[in-house]
C-alpha positions in Angstrom: 0.0 0.0 0.0 1.5 3.4 -1.0 2.3 5.8 1.7 0.6 9.1 1.7 2.9 12.0 2.2 1.9 14.4 4.9 1.4 17.9 3.6 3.6 20.5 5.2 1.7 23.3 6.7 2.7 26.7 5.7 3.7 28.9 8.6 1.0 31.4 9.6 1.7 34.9 8.4 2.6 37.3 11.1 0.2 40.1 11.7 1.3 43.4 10.4 2.9 45.6 13.0 1.1 48.6 14.4 0.8 51.5 11.9 3.8 53.8 12.2 2.7 57.3 12.8 4.5 60.6 12.8 3.9 64.3 13.5 6.1 67.4 13.9 5.7 67.3 17.7 6.7 63.6 17.8 9.7 64.2 15.6 10.9 67.1 17.7 10.4 65.2 21.0 12.3 62.2 19.7 15.1 64.5 18.5 15.2 66.1 22.0 15.4 62.7 23.6 18.2 61.6 21.4 20.2 64.8 22.1 19.7 64.5 25.9 20.6 60.8 25.9 23.8 61.7 24.1 24.5 64.4 26.6 23.7 62.1 29.5 26.1 59.5 28.2 28.9 62.1 28.0 28.0 63.3 31.5 28.1 59.7 32.8 31.6 59.2 31.4 32.8 62.5 32.9 31.2 61.6 36.3 32.9 58.2 36.3 36.2 59.9 35.6 35.6 62.6 38.3 34.7 59.9 40.9 37.8 57.9 39.9 39.9 61.1 40.3 38.2 61.8 43.7 38.9 58.3 45.0 42.6 58.6 43.9 42.9 62.1 45.5 41.2 60.9 48.7 43.7 58.0 48.9 46.6 60.2 48.3 45.4 62.7 50.9 45.0 59.9 53.4 48.5 58.8 52.8 50.1 62.2 52.7 47.9 64.0 55.2 48.9 67.4 53.9 46.8 70.5 53.3 47.5 70.4 49.6 46.4 66.8 49.2 43.3 67.5 51.2 42.6 70.5 49.0 43.0 68.4 45.9 40.7 65.7 47.3 38.1 68.4 48.3 38.2 69.9 44.8 37.8 66.5 43.2 34.8 65.8 45.5 33.2 69.1 44.6 33.7 68.5 40.9 32.3 65.0 41.2 29.2 66.4 43.1 28.7 69.0 40.4 28.9 66.4 37.7 26.6 64.0 39.6 24.0 66.9 39.9 24.4 67.7 36.2 24.0 64.0 35.4 20.9 63.8 37.6 19.5 66.9 35.9 20.2 65.4 32.5 18.4 62.1 33.4 15.4 64.1 34.7 15.3 66.0 31.4 15.5 62.7 29.5 12.6 61.4 31.5 10.6 64.6 30.8 11.5 64.4 27.1 10.6 60.7 26.9 7.2 61.5 28.5 6.7 64.3 26.0 7.6 61.9 23.2 5.2 59.3 24.5 2.5 61.9 24.7 3.2 63.1 21.2 3.2 59.5 20.0 -0.1 58.8 21.6 -1.5 62.0 20.1 -0.2 61.1 16.7 -1.6 57.6 16.9 -5.0 59.0 18.1 -5.0 61.4 15.2 -4.1 58.6 12.8 -6.9 56.4 14.2 -9.4 59.3 13.9 -8.3 59.8 10.3 -8.6 56.1 9.5 -12.0 55.9 11.2 -13.1 59.0 9.2 -11.9 57.4 6.0 -13.7 54.2 6.8 -16.9 56.0 7.7 -16.6 58.1 4.5 -16.1 54.9 2.4 -19.1 53.3 4.1 -21.2 56.4 3.5 -20.2 56.5 -0.2 -21.1 52.8 -0.5 -24.5 53.4 1.1 -25.1 56.4 -1.1 -24.2 54.4 -4.2 -26.5 51.6 -3.1 -29.3 54.0 -2.4 -28.9 55.7 -5.8 -28.9 52.4 -7.5 -32.0 51.3 -5.6 -33.7 54.6 -6.5 -32.8 54.3 -10.2 -34.1 50.7 -10.2 -37.3 51.9 -8.5 -37.7 54.8 -10.9 -37.1 52.5 -13.9 -39.7 50.1 -12.5 -42.1 53.0 -12.0 -41.4 54.3 -15.5 -42.1 50.8 -17.0 -45.3 50.6 -15.0 -46.3 54.1 -16.2 -45.5 53.1 -19.8 -47.5 49.9 -19.5 -50.5 51.9 -18.1 -50.2 54.4 -21.0 -50.0 51.5 -23.5 -53.1 49.9 -21.9 -54.9 53.2 -22.0 -54.0 53.7 -25.6 -55.1 50.2 -26.5 -58.5 50.8 -24.7 -58.9 54.1 -26.7 -58.0 52.3 -29.9 -60.5 49.5 -29.3 -63.1 52.1 -28.4 -62.4 54.1 -31.5 -62.5 50.9 -33.7 -65.8 49.9 -32.0 -67.3 53.3 -32.7 -66.0 53.2 -36.3 -67.6 49.8 -36.8 -70.8 51.0 -35.2 -70.8 54.0 -37.6 -70.2 51.7 -40.6 -72.9 49.4 -39.5 -75.3 52.3 -38.9 -74.5 53.7 -42.4 -75.0 50.2 -43.9 -78.3 49.7 -42.1 -79.4 53.2 -43.2 -78.4 52.4 -46.8 -80.2 49.0 -46.7 -83.3 50.6 -45.3 -83.3 53.2 -48.1 -82.8 50.5 -50.6 -85.7 48.5 -49.2 -87.9 51.6 -49.1 -87.0 52.3 -52.7 -87.8 48.7 -53.7 -91.1 48.8 -51.9 -92.0 52.1 -53.6 -91.0 50.6 -57.0 -93.2 47.6 -56.4 -96.2 49.7 -55.3 -96.0 51.9 -58.4 -98.1 50.4 -61.3 -97.0 50.8 -64.8 -99.3 53.1 -67.0 -101.6 51.4 -69.7 -100.8 52.2 -73.3 -103.8 53.6 -75.3 -104.9 51.4 -78.4 -104.0 52.9 -81.7 -106.8 54.3 -83.7 -107.6 52.5 -86.9 -107.7 54.7 -90.0 -111.3 55.4 -91.4 -112.0 53.5 -94.6 -112.8 55.8 -97.5 -116.2 55.4 -98.9 -116.3 54.4 -102.5 -117.5 57.0 -104.9 
């Protein structure tokens, strides 16, 4: 018995990703986020270097225990604090910019959804209008056909009536002519022909 090969199932198509949207506000917000992230990355590197410098200066001051080393350590600590504050401020700005970008993205998506819904509603309305117009035309054509049929029936009735009247007139004329003919025949029968007078015989002459 021949083996039946199992058909390989085609992998299901992945659903299309969400519609990408854009707007001037969203583009600006994303650009701001990118700029701040770049700045924050640079601040992070500077902060790491400043902390490293501070740690080194603090160790040197602990070993030397001189005023100059303590001053260097204090200066490095102050620089590290300033950079930490600047980095924190940059991170806060990034969070704010990201929040603005998210809000702009939501607004753009909402606008796009509204436009899509409007387009869908407009398409449905156009379809309904076309269907209504087609139905109206069909109804009008049906009404026109019914009207034409009524007019044809009316014309046929008029034609039959006119033909009937014409036949009646012809019959009446025929009857009238027949009656006249019969009357004339009767009159001709009743009228007797006039008797012809006998011709007078010529007188015989007497013999002398």
